[in-house]
Each structure stands twice: as C-alpha cells, then as structure tokens.
C-alpha positions as a printed NumPy array, in Angstrom:
array([[ 10.511, -47.005, -28.33 ],
       [  7.455, -44.192, -28.541],
       [  6.22 , -45.561, -25.312],
       [  9.733, -44.996, -23.55 ],
       [  9.506, -41.407, -25.057],
       [  5.937, -40.716, -23.87 ],
       [  6.955, -41.827, -20.657],
       [  9.903, -39.951, -20.147],
       [  8.397, -36.681, -21.477],
       [  5.283, -37.499, -18.36 ],
       [  8.318, -37.709, -16.009],
       [  9.523, -34.43 , -17.251],
       [  6.53 , -32.244, -17.104],
       [  5.789, -33.973, -13.217],
       [  8.916, -32.857, -12.544],
       [  8.642, -29.343, -14.245],
       [  5.325, -28.629, -12.368],
       [  7.008, -30.394,  -8.784],
       [  9.854, -27.706,  -9.19 ],
       [  7.683, -24.536, -10.193],
       [  5.874, -24.958,  -7.043],
       [  8.51 , -26.055,  -5.11 ],
       [ 10.003, -22.416,  -5.913],
       [  7.11 , -20.566,  -5.571],
       [  6.766, -21.958,  -1.949],
       [ 10.32 , -21.126,  -0.665],
       [ 10.285, -17.835,  -2.246],
       [  6.709, -16.744,  -0.283],
       [  8.698, -18.124,   2.769],
       [ 11.649, -15.828,   1.936],
       [  9.392, -12.878,   1.467],
       [  7.698, -13.582,   5.055],
       [ 11.166, -14.272,   6.918],
       [ 13.25 , -11.379,   8.208],
       [ 16.948, -10.833,   6.806],
       [ 15.794, -11.173,   3.425],
       [ 18.535,  -9.252,   1.628],
       [ 21.137, -11.965,   1.989],
       [ 18.699, -14.693,   1.435],
       [ 17.217, -13.182,  -1.426],
       [ 20.862, -12.942,  -3.165],
       [ 21.577, -16.407,  -2.329],
       [ 18.109, -17.596,  -3.605],
       [ 18.429, -15.51 ,  -7.219],
       [ 22.065, -17.533,  -7.071],
       [ 20.765, -20.915,  -6.986],
       [ 17.708, -20.172,  -8.975],
       [ 19.822, -19.01 , -11.892],
       [ 21.859, -22.694, -11.75 ],
       [ 18.851, -24.192, -11.603],
       [ 17.746, -22.166, -14.587],
       [ 20.506, -23.599, -16.428],
       [ 19.989, -26.73 , -15.82 ],
       [ 16.17 , -26.833, -16.732],
       [ 17.456, -25.137, -20.23 ],
       [ 19.459, -28.287, -20.57 ],
       [ 16.653, -30.983, -19.857],
       [ 13.99 , -29.031, -21.449],
       [ 11.795, -28.253, -17.942],
       [  9.634, -25.757, -20.28 ],
       [  7.485, -24.291, -17.364],
       [ 10.47 , -23.819, -14.974],
       [ 12.411, -21.851, -17.311],
       [  9.795, -19.934, -18.513],
       [  8.897, -18.969, -14.596],
       [ 12.858, -18.213, -13.97 ],
       [ 13.06 , -16.11 , -17.239],
       [ 10.394, -14.128, -15.377],
       [ 11.826, -13.765, -12.366],
       [ 15.085, -12.443, -13.402],
       [ 13.519,  -9.835, -15.49 ],
       [ 12.395,  -8.289, -12.508],
       [ 15.272,  -9.208, -10.353],
       [ 16.63 ,  -5.704, -10.708],
       [ 13.277,  -4.253,  -9.703],
       [ 13.184,  -6.633,  -6.688],
       [ 17.083,  -5.973,  -5.429],
       [ 16.475,  -2.058,  -6.203],
       [ 13.541,  -2.066,  -3.678],
       [ 15.241,  -4.524,  -1.17 ],
       [ 18.266,  -2.381,  -1.137],
       [ 17.135,   1.147,  -1.375],
       [ 18.362,   2.529,   1.673],
       [ 22.007,   1.75 ,   0.329],
       [ 21.743,   2.623,  -3.352],
       [ 20.341,   5.914,  -1.888],
       [ 23.303,   6.379,   0.419],
       [ 25.275,   5.556,  -2.019],
       [ 24.275,   8.265,  -4.592],
       [ 24.081,  10.431,  -1.823],
       [ 27.725,   9.715,  -0.915],
       [ 28.365,  11.066,  -4.663],
       [ 27.767,  14.437,  -3.487],
       [ 30.322,  14.863,  -0.556],
       [ 31.196,  18.31 ,  -0.145],
       [ 34.618,  18.186,   2.352],
       [ 34.665,  22.234,   2.177],
       [ 31.891,  22.486,   4.281],
       [ 33.26 ,  21.005,   7.207],
       [ 34.885,  22.657,  10.107],
       [ 38.849,  22.849,   9.694],
       [ 40.297,  23.941,  13.136],
       [ 40.212,  21.596,  16.01 ],
       [ 39.329,  24.591,  18.278],
       [ 36.083,  25.137,  16.509],
       [ 34.866,  22.068,  16.713],
       [ 36.01 ,  21.598,  20.55 ],
       [ 33.667,  24.532,  21.247],
       [ 30.83 ,  23.197,  19.548],
       [ 31.317,  20.11 ,  21.21 ],
       [ 31.249,  22.126,  24.279],
       [ 28.016,  23.972,  23.469],
       [ 26.007,  20.907,  22.105],
       [ 26.86 ,  19.159,  25.877],
       [ 25.912,  21.696,  28.077],
       [ 22.634,  21.903,  25.997],
       [ 22.178,  18.204,  26.424],
       [ 22.619,  18.313,  29.677],
       [ 20.557,  20.888,  30.453],
       [ 17.68 ,  19.62 ,  28.373],
       [ 18.223,  16.191,  29.765],
       [ 17.839,  17.228,  33.057],
       [ 14.923,  18.894,  32.427],
       [ 13.284,  16.302,  29.977],
       [ 12.991,  18.804,  27.424],
       [ 12.991,  16.28 ,  24.017],
       [ 15.613,  17.477,  21.461],
       [ 16.846,  16.125,  17.944],
       [ 20.159,  17.765,  17.111],
       [ 21.593,  16.908,  13.443],
       [ 25.589,  17.493,  12.673],
       [ 26.292,  17.369,   9.17 ],
       [ 29.718,  15.526,   8.328],
       [ 30.945,  14.506,   5.048],
       [ 27.675,  13.955,   2.932],
       [ 25.215,  16.903,   2.367],
       [ 22.172,  17.218,   4.036],
       [ 20.138,  19.902,   1.979],
       [ 18.064,  16.955,   0.113],
       [ 16.691,  16.642,   3.797],
       [ 15.863,  20.307,   4.241],
       [ 12.927,  21.038,   2.402],
       [ 10.972,  21.444,   5.667],
       [ 12.207,  23.47 ,   8.357],
       [ 12.763,  27.319,   9.256],
       [ 15.455,  29.058,   8.387],
       [ 17.876,  30.315,  11.295],
       [ 21.711,  30.483,  10.04 ],
       [ 22.929,  31.183,  13.233],
       [ 26.21 ,  30.678,  15.713],
       [ 25.59 ,  27.095,  17.731],
       [ 24.898,  28.042,  21.644],
       [ 23.582,  26.18 ,  23.962],
       [ 21.437,  29.16 ,  24.678],
       [ 19.616,  29.083,  21.665],
       [ 19.932,  25.154,  21.285],
       [ 18.029,  25.327,  24.306],
       [ 15.124,  27.735,  23.732],
       [ 14.291,  26.14 ,  20.316],
       [ 12.944,  22.786,  22.133],
       [ 11.316,  24.348,  25.115],
       [  7.529,  23.142,  24.676],
       [  6.065,  26.217,  23.855],
       [  8.171,  27.586,  20.93 ],
       [  6.614,  27.249,  17.778],
       [  9.645,  25.29 ,  16.163],
       [  9.918,  22.452,  18.975],
       [  9.223,  19.7  ,  16.768],
       [ 11.55 ,  18.185,  14.465],
       [ 14.859,  18.155,  13.866],
       [ 17.489,  21.165,  14.257],
       [ 20.192,  21.032,  11.273],
       [ 24.37 ,  22.233,  12.241],
       [ 26.613,  22.57 ,   9.355],
       [ 29.875,  23.596,   9.027],
       [ 29.22 ,  25.183,  12.688],
       [ 26.614,  26.589,  12.332],
       [ 22.741,  26.331,  13.025],
       [ 21.32 ,  26.429,   9.887],
       [ 17.6  ,  25.203,  10.11 ],
       [ 15.368,  24.116,  12.708],
       [ 11.698,  22.412,  12.739],
       [ 13.085,  19.624,  10.055],
       [ 11.43 ,  16.378,   9.736],
       [ 14.114,  13.268,   9.371],
       [ 13.158,   9.765,   7.496],
       [ 12.092,   7.296,   9.665],
       [ 13.923,   4.204,   9.434],
       [ 12.416,   1.311,   7.935],
       [ 14.348,  -1.567,  10.227],
       [ 11.681,  -3.83 ,  11.669],
       [ 14.378,  -5.463,  13.968],
       [ 14.97 ,  -1.874,  16.152],
       [ 13.305,  -2.479,  19.446],
       [  9.88 ,  -0.969,  20.224],
       [ 10.785,   1.046,  22.857],
       [ 12.413,   3.504,  20.622],
       [ 10.189,   6.761,  19.929],
       [  9.863,   8.457,  17.001],
       [ 12.991,  10.712,  17.799],
       [ 15.324,   7.883,  17.858],
       [ 13.685,   6.081,  15.012],
       [ 14.315,   9.175,  12.767],
       [ 17.586,   9.607,  13.901],
       [ 18.494,   6.046,  12.816],
       [ 16.72 ,   6.779,   9.913],
       [ 18.782,   9.401,   8.662],
       [ 22.312,   7.798,   9.506],
       [ 21.145,   4.87 ,   7.761],
       [ 20.968,   7.322,   4.577],
       [ 23.711,   9.481,   5.018],
       [ 27.248,   9.83 ,   7.257],
       [ 25.489,  12.807,   9.714],
       [ 25.319,  12.218,  13.568],
       [ 22.334,  12.774,  15.409],
       [ 22.091,  13.657,  19.068],
       [ 18.689,  12.54 ,  20.709],
       [ 16.97 ,  13.638,  24.   ],
       [ 14.171,  11.968,  25.371],
       [ 11.067,  13.981,  26.391],
       [ 10.02 ,  11.186,  28.077],
       [ 12.805,  10.316,  30.521],
       [ 15.11 ,  12.888,  29.483],
       [ 18.151,  10.353,  28.546],
       [ 20.615,  10.685,  26.23 ],
       [ 21.588,   8.905,  23.342],
       [ 23.341,   9.372,  20.146],
       [ 22.962,   8.021,  16.293],
       [ 25.451,   7.492,  13.495],
       [ 26.117,   4.827,  10.452],
       [ 22.467,   3.88 ,  11.46 ],
       [ 23.224,   2.783,  15.147],
       [ 22.476,   3.959,  18.004],
       [ 24.383,   4.155,  21.116],
       [ 22.262,   5.059,  24.462],
       [ 22.029,   6.   ,  28.279],
       [ 24.898,   8.909,  27.659],
       [ 26.223,  10.745,  30.415],
       [ 27.743,  14.465,  29.438],
       [ 31.268,  12.996,  29.469],
       [ 30.533,  10.002,  27.336],
       [ 28.554,  12.238,  25.008],
       [ 31.254,  14.171,  24.446],
       [ 33.722,  11.397,  24.028],
       [ 30.973,  10.407,  21.084],
       [ 31.007,  13.574,  19.626],
       [ 35.312,  14.282,  19.37 ],
       [ 34.87 ,  10.479,  17.993],
       [ 32.994,  11.241,  15.147],
       [ 33.338,  14.896,  14.669],
       [ 37.153,  15.423,  15.126],
       [ 38.967,  11.73 ,  15.361],
       [ 37.485,  11.475,  11.661],
       [ 37.148,  14.924,  10.471],
       [ 38.647,  15.278,   6.651],
       [ 41.95 ,  16.044,   6.284]])
C-alpha cells in the first residue's frame, strides 16, 4: 500500500513539473505573438480552470504558479488594455456644450478646412489638424501656443508654412475656434500599422485611439490628404471626399 502511495505521489510530482514547464513555455510564446489581448484573456480563463483542477488533485507547484499569475493578472490586463482604459476614463469628461450646435457654423468650418487642406496639399505643406468632438482634449494640450482665433483657411495655411515658428505639431480646433498650435500628440503603439506611415499619421491615429477627436493629415512628402478617427485612418482623399468625411464625423453624428 505504501509503495502504491509512493508511486502515485511520484507521478503527481512529475505531472506537476511537466504542467508548470508547459504553461511557462506557452505563456512566453503568447508574449511573443501579435494580437495579444484576446489570447491573453483566453489564456487566463483556461489557467483559472487548470488552477481549480490543480487544487483538487494536489498539484502544489502548479497551484502556486497560477496563484502568482492571478495575483498580478489585474496589472497585466491594465498594461495590455491601457489605451482602452484611458479612453474610457477620458470619455467620462464629455462636455457636449463645447460643440458647435448650428449646422451653418459647422458647414462654414468644413469649407475653410477643405480650402486650406487643398491649398497645402497642392504645395506639399505638411499639416496636422485636430478637431475636438465629444471628449475633451484639454489633457493633451500641455504643450502648444495659445491662439484663440476663428478658423480660416488663411490662418491655417500660415501656421503650417515651413518658416512658421509653430509649423511643427498639430493645431487644435475646439467649438469652432482654433485654440492652440504646435501641439504634440501621443504616437500610436499599434505595431500592425504599415511602415509607410510617418510620424504625423501615427500621431493622428494615436490620439484617436484615446479620444473621439478627428484629425486631418497632409503629407509633407507627397501632399496626400488623410483623415483619422476612432483609431483608423482613411488615406488619399480628394477635397470632395474630405468634405464628405468631415460632414460624417461632425454633422451627421453631432450631439443633439
């Protein structure tokens, strides 16, 4: 009877060591791959079921390992989903009164933007124009020059001229007024973005991953126009398609 018990314990210890090694190996593979978020959640769910089984049959090493994993799981999830958590927190600061309420004002703003962008595109003047929507951008405006002026195509073009002292960075438009220039935006951490995207494009996508702003980009190298929203980018826009996209973002979905 003692020999049988001893043999059973030996097999349990061997199984314990094998499962610990197996889990550590596959966890390292998980960290090396892309699209980690969904697979991490699935891995944690499976690990919890394995933990329950380990406790039932007495696999001490495996149980200890999984307990350690669960103790830091909240930190792991917070790191992986930091952009989603940040976006959710920022969404709590929605201020609908900051928006233009008259469609005529929005139409005039769009007209000025399209004229300015077409002019800069033709001259290959790089530009980054941010339009605030429902979520406040105040937390992202620590760097920049105060402007507080009506949006006009002439003003926008003059800001982004290469010899302008504030041509680097983005201009911020809030409630129909140009409030700041020379602002720097957070770059996207999405490794799946194409390598052809420059710093302006990555900054535009990075901001729209966090807040619901809309960002217009004019490439200095090619003069091509793009617009970013909701963490995605639409490139190679004409004046007509840019106008259509701006109406979709600013008019069709504006707060009531």
